[in-house]
LODO-346003 format. One record per residue (C-alpha): residue number from 1; residue in one letter; z, y, x. Coordinates in nm, 2 decimals. Example, Ala and Ser with C-alpha at 12.3 -4.5 7.8 and 13.67 -1.06 7.14 Angstrom:
% residues 2
REC   seq   type       zz       yy       xx
REC     1      A     0.78    -0.45     1.23
REC     2      S     0.71    -0.11     1.37
This chain:
% residues 486
REC   seq   type       zz       yy       xx
REC     1      M    -3.45     0.64     1.18
REC     2      A    -3.14     0.43     1.13
REC     3      E    -2.88     0.43     1.39
REC     4      K    -2.82     0.08     1.53
REC     5      F    -2.48    -0.09     1.59
REC     6      D    -2.38    -0.45     1.65
REC     7      L    -2.11    -0.43     1.37
REC     8      L    -2.05    -0.19     1.08
REC     9      V    -1.70    -0.18     0.93
REC    10      A    -1.67     0.00     0.60
REC    11      G    -1.31     0.12     0.56
REC    12      A    -1.03     0.23     0.79
REC    13      G    -0.71     0.07     0.65
REC    14      I    -0.53    -0.22     0.80
REC    15      A    -0.81    -0.47     0.73
REC    16      G    -1.09    -0.25     0.87
REC    17      L    -0.90    -0.15     1.17
REC    18      S    -0.80    -0.51     1.24
REC    19      A    -1.16    -0.62     1.22
REC    20      A    -1.28    -0.34     1.45
REC    21      L    -1.01    -0.41     1.71
REC    22      E    -1.09    -0.78     1.71
REC    23      A    -1.46    -0.72     1.74
REC    24      S    -1.41    -0.47     2.02
REC    25      K    -1.27    -0.75     2.24
REC    26      Q    -1.63    -0.84     2.29
REC    27      K    -1.71    -0.56     2.53
REC    28      D    -2.08    -0.57     2.45
REC    29      C    -2.02    -0.53     2.08
REC    30      Q    -2.07    -0.17     1.96
REC    31      V    -1.86    -0.11     1.65
REC    32      A    -1.89     0.17     1.40
REC    33      V    -1.61     0.23     1.15
REC    34      L    -1.75     0.41     0.85
REC    35      D    -1.48     0.60     0.65
REC    36      R    -1.53     0.82     0.35
REC    37      F    -1.25     1.04     0.49
REC    38      D    -1.15     1.19     0.82
REC    39      G    -0.79     1.17     0.74
REC    40      T    -0.56     0.90     0.59
REC    41      Q    -0.65     0.81     0.23
REC    42      S    -0.62     0.43     0.24
REC    43      N    -0.38     0.22     0.05
REC    44      T    -0.24     0.10     0.38
REC    45      Y    -0.13     0.46     0.46
REC    46      F     0.06     0.49     0.14
REC    47      A     0.22     0.14     0.15
REC    48      Q     0.60     0.20     0.14
REC    49      G     0.68    -0.17     0.15
REC    50      G     0.67    -0.38     0.46
REC    51      I     0.48    -0.66     0.60
REC    52      A     0.61    -1.02     0.54
REC    53      T     0.62    -1.28     0.81
REC    54      A     0.84    -1.58     0.89
REC    55      I     1.02    -1.49     1.22
REC    56      G     1.38    -1.49     1.11
REC    57      K     1.64    -1.75     1.19
REC    58      G     1.63    -2.02     0.93
REC    59      D     1.29    -1.91     0.81
REC    60      S     0.96    -2.09     0.85
REC    61      A     0.60    -2.06     0.77
REC    62      K     0.66    -2.36     0.53
REC    63      K     0.91    -2.16     0.33
REC    64      H     0.69    -1.85     0.33
REC    65      L     0.40    -2.06     0.21
REC    66      G     0.61    -2.21    -0.06
REC    67      D     0.72    -1.87    -0.19
REC    68      T     0.36    -1.75    -0.19
REC    69      L     0.23    -2.06    -0.38
REC    70      R     0.51    -2.03    -0.64
REC    71      A     0.43    -1.66    -0.69
REC    72      G     0.06    -1.73    -0.72
REC    73      R     0.13    -1.96    -1.03
REC    74      G    -0.09    -2.25    -0.89
REC    75      L    -0.41    -2.05    -0.83
REC    76      C    -0.37    -1.98    -0.46
REC    77      D    -0.61    -2.14    -0.21
REC    78      E    -0.35    -2.33    -0.01
REC    79      K    -0.57    -2.36     0.30
REC    80      V    -0.63    -1.99     0.31
REC    81      A    -0.26    -1.91     0.24
REC    82      R    -0.15    -2.14     0.52
REC    83      L    -0.40    -1.99     0.76
REC    84      I    -0.28    -1.63     0.69
REC    85      I     0.09    -1.71     0.69
REC    86      E     0.09    -1.93     1.00
REC    87      G    -0.13    -1.66     1.17
REC    88      G     0.11    -1.38     1.08
REC    89      P     0.37    -1.39     1.36
REC    90      A     0.10    -1.40     1.63
REC    91      A    -0.10    -1.11     1.47
REC    92      I     0.21    -0.90     1.43
REC    93      G     0.33    -1.00     1.78
REC    94      E     0.00    -0.87     1.92
REC    95      L     0.06    -0.53     1.77
REC    96      M     0.42    -0.53     1.90
REC    97      D     0.29    -0.61     2.25
REC    98      L     0.06    -0.31     2.23
REC    99      G     0.36    -0.09     2.15
REC   100      L     0.41    -0.09     1.77
REC   101      E     0.79    -0.09     1.70
REC   102      F     0.96    -0.20     1.38
REC   103      D     1.29    -0.09     1.25
REC   104      G     1.58    -0.25     1.44
REC   105      G     1.37    -0.29     1.76
REC   106      N     1.12    -0.56     1.83
REC   107      K     1.37    -0.79     2.01
REC   108      S     1.58    -0.82     1.69
REC   109      P     1.39    -0.64     1.40
REC   110      E     1.56    -0.58     1.07
REC   111      L     1.42    -0.82     0.80
REC   112      G     1.43    -0.71     0.44
REC   113      L     1.44    -0.92     0.12
REC   114      E     1.20    -0.86    -0.17
REC   115      G     1.13    -1.02    -0.50
REC   116      G     1.00    -1.38    -0.49
REC   117      H     1.10    -1.43    -0.13
REC   118      S     1.37    -1.70    -0.05
REC   119      E     1.45    -1.54     0.29
REC   120      H     1.48    -1.20     0.45
REC   121      R     1.13    -1.17     0.62
REC   122      V     1.00    -0.82     0.55
REC   123      L     0.95    -0.59     0.85
REC   124      H     0.96    -0.21     0.80
REC   125      I     0.88     0.11     0.99
REC   126      N     1.09     0.42     0.92
REC   127      G     1.23     0.25     0.62
REC   128      D     0.97     0.31     0.36
REC   129      Q     0.67     0.42     0.57
REC   130      T     0.55     0.09     0.70
REC   131      G     0.18     0.12     0.61
REC   132      K     0.16     0.47     0.75
REC   133      G     0.32     0.36     1.08
REC   134      I     0.08     0.06     1.11
REC   135      E    -0.23     0.26     1.03
REC   136      L    -0.16     0.55     1.26
REC   137      F    -0.08     0.31     1.54
REC   138      M    -0.39     0.09     1.49
REC   139      K    -0.61     0.40     1.47
REC   140      K    -0.47     0.53     1.80
REC   141      I    -0.54     0.19     1.97
REC   142      A    -0.88     0.17     1.82
REC   143      G    -0.96     0.52     1.93
REC   144      E    -0.89     0.42     2.29
REC   145      Q    -1.16     0.15     2.28
REC   146      K    -1.49     0.27     2.43
REC   147      N    -1.70     0.04     2.20
REC   148      I    -1.54     0.16     1.87
REC   149      R    -1.68     0.47     1.71
REC   150      F    -1.53     0.64     1.40
REC   151      L    -1.77     0.81     1.16
REC   152      G    -1.56     1.00     0.91
REC   153      K    -1.70     1.17     0.59
REC   154      T    -1.95     0.89     0.56
REC   155      Y    -1.96     0.72     0.22
REC   156      V    -2.15     0.39     0.21
REC   157      N    -2.36     0.39    -0.11
REC   158      E    -2.61     0.11    -0.05
REC   159      I    -2.62    -0.23     0.12
REC   160      F    -2.96    -0.34     0.23
REC   161      V    -3.03    -0.71     0.21
REC   162      E    -3.36    -0.89     0.27
REC   163      K    -3.40    -1.26     0.20
REC   164      K    -3.02    -1.29     0.14
REC   165      E    -2.95    -1.15     0.49
REC   166      F    -2.78    -0.82     0.57
REC   167      I    -2.99    -0.56     0.75
REC   168      G    -2.80    -0.23     0.71
REC   169      V    -2.64     0.03     0.49
REC   170      G    -2.73     0.36     0.34
REC   171      A    -2.47     0.63     0.33
REC   172      I    -2.40     0.99     0.22
REC   173      G    -2.25     1.20     0.50
REC   174      R    -2.31     1.28     0.86
REC   175      Q    -2.56     1.00     0.89
REC   176      T    -2.76     0.84     0.61
REC   177      E    -2.88     0.50     0.75
REC   178      F    -2.73     0.24     0.98
REC   179      A    -2.87    -0.09     1.09
REC   180      A    -2.65    -0.37     1.23
REC   181      N    -2.61    -0.74     1.29
REC   182      A    -2.32    -0.77     1.05
REC   183      L    -2.10    -0.58     0.80
REC   184      V    -1.73    -0.60     0.73
REC   185      L    -1.63    -0.45     0.39
REC   186      A    -1.27    -0.33     0.39
REC   187      T    -1.29    -0.06     0.13
REC   188      G    -0.98    -0.13    -0.07
REC   189      G    -0.92    -0.22    -0.44
REC   190      Y    -0.96    -0.06    -0.78
REC   191      A    -0.61     0.02    -0.91
REC   192      A    -0.70     0.39    -0.95
REC   193      C    -0.94     0.29    -1.23
REC   194      F    -0.62     0.29    -1.45
REC   195      E    -0.46     0.60    -1.59
REC   196      K    -0.12     0.51    -1.45
REC   197      T    -0.15     0.40    -1.09
REC   198      T     0.03     0.42    -0.75
REC   199      N    -0.30     0.45    -0.57
REC   200      P    -0.50     0.75    -0.43
REC   201      K    -0.75     0.86    -0.70
REC   202      T    -1.04     0.74    -0.48
REC   203      T    -0.93     0.37    -0.49
REC   204      I    -1.19     0.27    -0.75
REC   205      G    -1.36    -0.03    -0.61
REC   206      S    -1.68     0.12    -0.45
REC   207      G    -1.71    -0.16    -0.19
REC   208      I    -1.67    -0.43    -0.45
REC   209      A    -1.95    -0.28    -0.66
REC   210      L    -2.17    -0.25    -0.36
REC   211      G    -2.10    -0.60    -0.24
REC   212      A    -2.17    -0.74    -0.59
REC   213      R    -2.50    -0.56    -0.62
REC   214      A    -2.60    -0.70    -0.28
REC   215      G    -2.54    -1.05    -0.41
REC   216      C    -2.18    -1.12    -0.31
REC   217      P    -1.99    -1.32    -0.59
REC   218      L    -1.68    -1.17    -0.75
REC   219      E    -1.37    -1.36    -0.84
REC   220      G    -1.03    -1.30    -1.00
REC   221      M    -1.12    -0.96    -1.14
REC   222      E    -0.87    -1.00    -1.42
REC   223      F    -0.58    -1.02    -1.18
REC   224      V    -0.44    -0.66    -1.15
REC   225      Q    -0.09    -0.64    -1.03
REC   226      F     0.12    -0.37    -1.20
REC   227      H     0.42    -0.24    -0.99
REC   228      P     0.73    -0.25    -1.20
REC   229      T     0.92     0.04    -1.05
REC   230      T     0.73     0.37    -1.02
REC   231      L     0.88     0.71    -1.09
REC   232      S     0.81     0.79    -1.46
REC   233      G     0.66     1.12    -1.58
REC   234      Q     0.41     1.15    -1.30
REC   235      T     0.09     1.34    -1.38
REC   236      Q    -0.16     1.24    -1.11
REC   237      S    -0.05     0.91    -0.95
REC   238      N     0.28     0.74    -1.00
REC   239      F     0.52     0.77    -0.70
REC   240      L     0.63     0.42    -0.59
REC   241      V     1.00     0.33    -0.58
REC   242      T     0.96     0.05    -0.33
REC   243      E     1.06    -0.30    -0.42
REC   244      A     1.29    -0.30    -0.11
REC   245      V     1.53    -0.09    -0.31
REC   246      R     1.59    -0.39    -0.53
REC   247      G     1.60    -0.61    -0.22
REC   248      E     1.90    -0.40    -0.10
REC   249      G     2.08    -0.44    -0.43
REC   250      G     1.92    -0.21    -0.68
REC   251      K     1.92    -0.32    -1.04
REC   252      I     1.69    -0.27    -1.34
REC   253      V     1.88    -0.14    -1.64
REC   254      D     1.83     0.01    -1.98
REC   255      E     1.99     0.33    -2.11
REC   256      S     2.32     0.16    -2.17
REC   257      G     2.33     0.02    -1.82
REC   258      R     2.25    -0.34    -1.92
REC   259      Q     2.05    -0.53    -1.67
REC   260      I     1.72    -0.63    -1.84
REC   261      V     1.57    -0.86    -1.58
REC   262      N     1.65    -1.02    -1.25
REC   263      P     1.55    -0.75    -1.00
REC   264      L     1.44    -1.01    -0.74
REC   265      D     1.21    -1.20    -0.97
REC   266      T     0.83    -1.18    -0.90
REC   267      R     0.64    -0.87    -1.00
REC   268      D     0.45    -1.02    -1.29
REC   269      R     0.76    -1.11    -1.47
REC   270      V     0.95    -0.79    -1.39
REC   271      S     0.66    -0.57    -1.50
REC   272      V     0.62    -0.74    -1.84
REC   273      S     1.00    -0.71    -1.90
REC   274      I     1.00    -0.34    -1.83
REC   275      Y     0.68    -0.27    -2.02
REC   276      R     0.81    -0.44    -2.33
REC   277      E     1.12    -0.21    -2.32
REC   278      L     0.90     0.09    -2.28
REC   279      M     0.68    -0.01    -2.57
REC   280      L     0.99    -0.02    -2.79
REC   281      G     1.05     0.34    -2.71
REC   282      K     1.34     0.27    -2.47
REC   283      K     1.39     0.40    -2.12
REC   284      V     1.43     0.19    -1.81
REC   285      F     1.59     0.27    -1.48
REC   286      V     1.65     0.15    -1.13
REC   287      D     2.03     0.17    -1.07
REC   288      A     2.08     0.21    -0.69
REC   289      R     2.43     0.36    -0.72
REC   290      G     2.59     0.05    -0.57
REC   291      L     2.42     0.12    -0.23
REC   292      S     2.69     0.26    -0.01
REC   293      G     2.72     0.61     0.12
REC   294      E     2.42     0.76     0.29
REC   295      F     2.24     0.43     0.30
REC   296      F     1.97     0.51     0.05
REC   297      A     1.87     0.83     0.23
REC   298      Q     1.86     0.65     0.57
REC   299      R     1.68     0.33     0.45
REC   300      F     1.43     0.50     0.21
REC   301      P     1.38     0.85     0.34
REC   302      M     1.04     0.91     0.17
REC   303      V     1.16     0.79    -0.17
REC   304      H     1.49     0.98    -0.13
REC   305      K     1.30     1.30    -0.06
REC   306      E     1.07     1.26    -0.36
REC   307      L     1.36     1.18    -0.59
REC   308      L     1.56     1.49    -0.48
REC   309      K     1.25     1.70    -0.55
REC   310      G     1.26     1.58    -0.91
REC   311      G     1.63     1.65    -0.94
REC   312      I     1.74     1.29    -0.91
REC   313      N     2.02     1.19    -0.67
REC   314      P     2.00     0.80    -0.65
REC   315      E     2.36     0.79    -0.52
REC   316      T     2.50     0.93    -0.84
REC   317      G     2.23     0.89    -1.11
REC   318      L     1.97     0.65    -1.24
REC   319      I     1.61     0.65    -1.14
REC   320      P     1.37     0.66    -1.44
REC   321      I     1.08     0.41    -1.39
REC   322      E     0.77     0.28    -1.56
REC   323      T     0.50     0.03    -1.47
REC   324      A     0.17     0.13    -1.31
REC   325      A    -0.14    -0.04    -1.17
REC   326      H    -0.07    -0.11    -0.80
REC   327      Y    -0.28    -0.38    -0.64
REC   328      T    -0.59    -0.56    -0.74
REC   329      I    -0.61    -0.93    -0.65
REC   330      G    -0.97    -0.98    -0.75
REC   331      G    -1.27    -0.87    -0.56
REC   332      I    -1.55    -1.01    -0.34
REC   333      K    -1.50    -1.39    -0.31
REC   334      T    -1.46    -1.48     0.05
REC   335      S    -1.44    -1.81     0.24
REC   336      I    -1.17    -1.91     0.49
REC   337      T    -1.39    -1.74     0.75
REC   338      A    -1.40    -1.41     0.55
REC   339      Q    -1.77    -1.46     0.47
REC   340      A    -1.87    -1.29     0.15
REC   341      G    -2.15    -1.51     0.02
REC   342      V    -2.44    -1.32     0.17
REC   343      G    -2.56    -1.37     0.53
REC   344      E    -2.38    -1.15     0.78
REC   345      I    -2.16    -0.98     0.52
REC   346      Y    -1.78    -1.03     0.55
REC   347      A    -1.49    -0.88     0.35
REC   348      A    -1.12    -0.85     0.41
REC   349      G    -0.82    -0.68     0.26
REC   350      E    -0.79    -0.56    -0.10
REC   351      C    -1.16    -0.55    -0.17
REC   352      A    -1.17    -0.93    -0.11
REC   353      C    -1.04    -1.22    -0.31
REC   354      S    -0.95    -1.45    -0.03
REC   355      G    -0.74    -1.69    -0.24
REC   356      L    -0.40    -1.59    -0.08
REC   357      H    -0.25    -1.43    -0.39
REC   358      G    -0.37    -1.66    -0.67
REC   359      A    -0.26    -1.51    -1.00
REC   360      N     0.02    -1.30    -0.86
REC   361      R     0.07    -1.14    -0.52
REC   362      L     0.40    -1.21    -0.34
REC   363      A     0.55    -0.88    -0.23
REC   364      S     0.45    -0.75     0.12
REC   365      N     0.19    -1.02     0.16
REC   366      S    -0.10    -0.77     0.13
REC   367      L    -0.06    -0.60     0.47
REC   368      L    -0.03    -0.94     0.62
REC   369      E    -0.35    -1.05     0.46
REC   370      G    -0.53    -0.74     0.57
REC   371      L    -0.42    -0.79     0.93
REC   372      V    -0.50    -1.16     0.96
REC   373      M    -0.82    -1.17     0.75
REC   374      G    -0.94    -0.85     0.92
REC   375      K    -0.91    -1.02     1.26
REC   376      I    -1.09    -1.33     1.13
REC   377      A    -1.37    -1.11     0.98
REC   378      G    -1.40    -0.91     1.30
REC   379      A    -1.42    -1.22     1.52
REC   380      N    -1.68    -1.39     1.30
REC   381      A    -1.89    -1.08     1.23
REC   382      S    -1.91    -0.98     1.60
REC   383      A    -2.04    -1.33     1.68
REC   384      Q    -2.36    -1.28     1.48
REC   385      K    -2.69    -1.28     1.67
REC   386      P    -2.88    -0.95     1.72
REC   387      K    -3.15    -0.88     1.46
REC   388      S    -3.50    -0.78     1.54
REC   389      M    -3.60    -0.49     1.31
REC   390      A    -3.97    -0.55     1.25
REC   391      M    -3.98    -0.26     1.00
REC   392      P    -3.75     0.05     0.98
REC   393      I    -3.49     0.03     0.71
REC   394      D    -3.63     0.33     0.52
REC   395      S    -3.95     0.13     0.44
REC   396      R    -3.73    -0.14     0.27
REC   397      K    -3.49     0.08     0.07
REC   398      P    -3.48     0.03    -0.30
REC   399      A    -3.56     0.33    -0.52
REC   400      L    -3.26     0.54    -0.63
REC   401      P    -3.21     0.58    -1.00
REC   402      D    -3.35     0.90    -1.15
REC   403      E    -3.11     1.18    -1.21
REC   404      R    -3.02     1.25    -1.57
REC   405      D    -2.79     1.47    -1.78
REC   406      G    -2.51     1.31    -1.97
REC   407      V    -2.13     1.28    -2.00
REC   408      P    -2.00     1.48    -1.69
REC   409      T    -1.87     1.26    -1.41
REC   410      K    -1.51     1.40    -1.42
REC   411      T    -1.49     1.35    -1.80
REC   412      S    -1.62     0.99    -1.76
REC   413      Y    -1.37     0.92    -1.48
REC   414      E    -1.07     1.03    -1.70
REC   415      A    -1.20     0.85    -2.00
REC   416      M    -1.24     0.53    -1.79
REC   417      R    -0.89     0.55    -1.67
REC   418      K    -0.75     0.59    -2.02
REC   419      I    -0.95     0.30    -2.15
REC   420      M    -0.84     0.07    -1.87
REC   421      W    -0.47     0.15    -1.92
REC   422      R    -0.48     0.12    -2.30
REC   423      C    -0.70    -0.19    -2.32
REC   424      C    -0.65    -0.38    -2.00
REC   425      G    -0.30    -0.29    -1.90
REC   426      V     0.02    -0.49    -1.85
REC   427      I     0.00    -0.68    -2.18
REC   428      R    -0.35    -0.76    -2.31
REC   429      D    -0.50    -0.88    -2.64
REC   430      E    -0.85    -0.97    -2.75
REC   431      P    -0.92    -0.69    -2.99
REC   432      N    -0.81    -0.42    -2.73
REC   433      L    -1.01    -0.59    -2.45
REC   434      K    -1.32    -0.60    -2.67
REC   435      D    -1.28    -0.24    -2.76
REC   436      G    -1.22    -0.15    -2.40
REC   437      L    -1.53    -0.34    -2.28
REC   438      A    -1.74    -0.16    -2.54
REC   439      G    -1.60     0.17    -2.43
REC   440      I    -1.67     0.11    -2.06
REC   441      R    -2.03     0.00    -2.14
REC   442      N    -2.08     0.31    -2.35
REC   443      L    -1.97     0.53    -2.06
REC   444      E    -2.21     0.34    -1.83
REC   445      K    -2.50     0.43    -2.07
REC   446      K    -2.40     0.79    -2.12
REC   447      I    -2.27     0.91    -1.79
REC   448      E    -2.47     1.17    -1.60
REC   449      I    -2.66     1.04    -1.29
REC   450      R    -2.64     1.25    -0.98
REC   451      Q    -2.69     1.15    -0.61
REC   452      D    -2.36     1.30    -0.49
REC   453      I    -2.06     1.09    -0.38
REC   454      E    -1.84     1.16    -0.68
REC   455      S    -2.11     1.05    -0.93
REC   456      I    -2.20     0.74    -0.74
REC   457      A    -1.84     0.64    -0.69
REC   458      V    -1.75     0.67    -1.06
REC   459      R    -2.06     0.48    -1.17
REC   460      N    -1.95     0.20    -0.92
REC   461      A    -1.61     0.22    -1.08
REC   462      L    -1.75     0.17    -1.43
REC   463      F    -1.93    -0.14    -1.30
REC   464      V    -1.60    -0.28    -1.16
REC   465      C    -1.42    -0.20    -1.48
REC   466      E    -1.68    -0.39    -1.68
REC   467      K    -1.64    -0.69    -1.46
REC   468      T    -1.26    -0.67    -1.49
REC   469      M    -1.28    -0.65    -1.87
REC   470      E    -1.52    -0.94    -1.89
REC   471      A    -1.29    -1.16    -1.67
REC   472      A    -0.98    -1.06    -1.87
REC   473      L    -1.16    -1.16    -2.20
REC   474      A    -1.28    -1.49    -2.05
REC   475      R    -0.93    -1.60    -1.94
REC   476      K    -0.76    -1.68    -2.27
REC   477      Q    -0.43    -1.80    -2.14
REC   478      S    -0.15    -1.59    -1.97
REC   479      I    -0.10    -1.66    -1.61
REC   480      G     0.06    -1.45    -1.34
REC   481      V    -0.03    -1.08    -1.37
REC   482      H    -0.28    -1.16    -1.65
REC   483      F    -0.06    -1.15    -1.95
REC   484      R    -0.23    -1.22    -2.29
REC   485      A    -0.05    -1.15    -2.61
REC   486      N    -0.34    -1.32    -2.79
């Protein structure tokens, strides 16, 4: 028998936690946060960069909006962008009032500068651990709410919809079925579908695939943002050298020390410039030697520690870098109310395509989007009327696919990542995209089918990769992070 809640939230990063906290303000709303993990594996937790908001002297929401629209290359939804940016100071202020403290103190917080921003407006926690600080704080506050229940080690693998209305989910883990009045998907993006990525290996678009199969439309899947400055030579995931290093004066140079691109340009342009150098067999570096004294270690403690582990002293030497898939702009298309196109299903954060980022995300706007759109999703989802369950969910569940032997899941996963990086990477062309799409579809046909989490997750990832390849082929012209050579 399915366990019943008023609201289910899938995902425990900033968007999911924001939705749960907002919904919990309705004291009669029972919220369950379903998380594949018990620990901290979200992109929020690993976000070194900060959260952007216009609270500095001389800054304004109008300026922040202008920077966002310029970065988005004309494809932003201006109404959504304005809503998020104007709502940012209040949403962040609410966390401050609850006790979250940013670097410099909340009365006069330090504001950093990052690429594409015309003003210093990026808040940080412990230098380069902003996401971690926000997530741990929000989890603590959420854990204190009597009407929020965390269910870890629970992987959502089915969304049940009847007559275009949400009725519940199926899951693998501690509990297998949940009924609810509404669902908020906040499951993250799909950048780990690429061989070179800054993301945890589990960030492969599961919620996007589930939402699409439930009838939610997808949008912007071709727009994958590649971070220009990640530590080169990484074997699992690429360690991020935060953009704030460039905001403090770091330069991007070649082996001779020549600056190859404006370090404060937007990420799409910086990534293409670096990638072109790398494809010519050259090496590219971040030069942070101009930062004075112990500043680097104090301002970027996590990056500094990782560099020293690799034998790199940023005060005296260059930091070798390469591009890597970092953030996925596309996902479940949502309205200004965070509604996902199917009754009572909402989406927020990186799994959603809200329209904020357009064709290129402005640095440090992602945590802001997750916080504000999460609040909107939580408020609207918790307002849904109770459902009467005439029949139990298990009587309406679709049949699971039959198990079959085939290409092992792990082998398929690694092959998928190589195909996506080679064929749908920083610079794209039609022949490679067509080859890549054929390769992904071939894996979908030949992968083994099992009913365990890993098998289901990789099959979902292949679905997402197919949609990404299709969208990249369909958009013939270069714009933002989608750079077509032909």
